[in-house]
C-alpha positions, 0 to 999 in steps of 0.5 A: 190443377193447371197453373201459370208461374208468376214470380214463384207463385201460381195463379190457379185455374179453378173449376167451380162447377161443383162448389165446395168448402175446398173450392171456396178456400181456393178462390179466397186464397187466389183473391187474397194472394194475387187478386186474380184467378182463372175460372175454367168455363164449364160451357154451360153458365157462359156458352163458348158460342155466346162468347164467340158471337159477342166477339163477332158483334163487337168487331162488327161495331168497331169496324163502323165509321167514327161518325156512326159510333159517335151518335152514341158517345159516352155519357150522352142521352142517346147512349143512356147516360153516364158511363154508357156508350162509345168511348172514342180513341184516347177518350179516357185515361185509366192512368191520368198521370202516366197517360197524358194523351189518353189510352189508344183504344176504343170501348163501348159501355153497356149498363145492366138491363134493369129495367130495360136494355139501354139504346144500342147502335147498329149492329149491336142493336140486332144482337140485343137478345145475345147481349142480354143473355150474356150479361145475365150469365156473367152476373150469375157467375159473379154471384157464384164467385161472391158466394164462394168468397162469402163461404170462405170468409165465414161471413156472419151474414150469409146474404151479405154479398147477394143482397148488395148485388141484387140488381132487381133492388136498385141501380148499380154501376155494373158495366159490360164493356167491349174493347178494341185496341187497333194495331199501332207502332207508336204506343207502348201502353194500350190501357194505363195502369189501374185497379178496377172500380167494382167488386169483380171483373170477368175478362174475356180474351182471344187466343193470340192477343196478349198484352195484359200485365199485373204489377208486382209490388214485391219486385216492382216489375210487370208480369204478363198474364197469358190468354190461355195458361194451359193450352195442352189441357184447356181447349179454349181460354179460361175466364180471367177474374180479378178483384176490384176495389170494393171487395178490398174495402169490404175485407179490410184490404185482405182481398187484393185489387191488383194494379194492371195494364195492357201493353202493345205485346204482339203488335197487332189489333186486340179485342177483349170484353170485360164484365165489371160487376158492381154492388147497388149504388147505396151499398156502404164500403165498410168492413164486413163482419167475418170470422176469418177477418176477425181472427186476423190482425189486419196487418196484411191489408192495411197498406192495400187500403191506405193506397186506395184511400189515398188515391180517392183523396180520403183520410187514411184513418178509414173513418170516412165511409163512401157508398159504392156510387160515391166511390165510382163517381170519384174514379170516373171523374179522374178517368174522364175528367168529368 
C-alpha cells in the first residue's frame, strides 16, 4: 500500500473498489489517527476525464472579468442564495484571527442539485451536465466511505449515516467548490488554518501545485501533503479525503477533524476542487450509538470535542446539541461576517 510519511506515521492510499471489513478498518484507522486519507481512484466512480474537464471549466470561469463573475456573487439571489456563488479575492477568512485581510483566493460555490441545479454563469452554465454528473459521483463516493465507517464503528443502526445524508429527503449544506489561487509574491498563506464544516471532504488537486499542510498537535508544526504520494505507482493523483467537524461530533471526537491550511508553496497559480459533503440540515449532532465507541473510554476524543465546542461558543460539558444547519450557520458567520 503506497504511503506518505508524516512524522513517523502514514497517511495511506486505500483502494475501496472491493469493500470489506478489512478495508473498513483501514478507513476508520486513518480517520481516527490523521483525519485524512487518500483514496485510489478506480476510474469508474469519478472518471479521470470528468476531473480533467471540470478543471478546464473552472479555469475558464476564473479567467473571466471580475464584472462578469460578480453578477453571481456569494449569497446573492442571482447565485441561488446563502453560500452559493462567486467569492471575490480575499472575500472570506477561514482563519479570521490569523488572516485579517481575508484569504488571497477566489472560489465558486455550487449547492446540491435538488430539486434543481442553481443558476450558473457562463461558461459554467454550458457545463451543467458535467457538473451534475460530477456532484452525483462525489456524493456516491462519500456515501460509500460513510458506509465503510459505519461498518468499522459497528453502528447499532446500519442506516445511521445513509439516512442523514440522503439528499432526496431535504436540504443540506453540501457544497461543490471550485477554487483559484493566483500567483503572488506578497502572501505566505493562501487559505487560513481551519477544519472543515461538514461530514467528509473530497479534494481534487493538480500535479505540480502543492500547498496543502496539516497541523500536527504533537509537534506543533505544519506538515505538507503531496499531491501524489506515490507517482511511481499511481498514474494520477489519488482523491484526498478529510474528516469534517460533524463526524467528530457524532463519534465523540474519535474521528479527527484535522486543522489544515494552504500556503504559497511552489509560487505559481493553483487550482483545486472540493466536494464538502454535509448531512441534512435537521440532523442532530449527538453521539451516535456504536459498539466500538461504547467499548472505549472516550478519552481519546475529549480534547477534540472540547476545542470544537469552544470554537463554536458552546458549553464544554456537551449538553447543548446543535443541528447540522445551526453548526454551519455559526461557521459561515465567522467566515463571511454574516
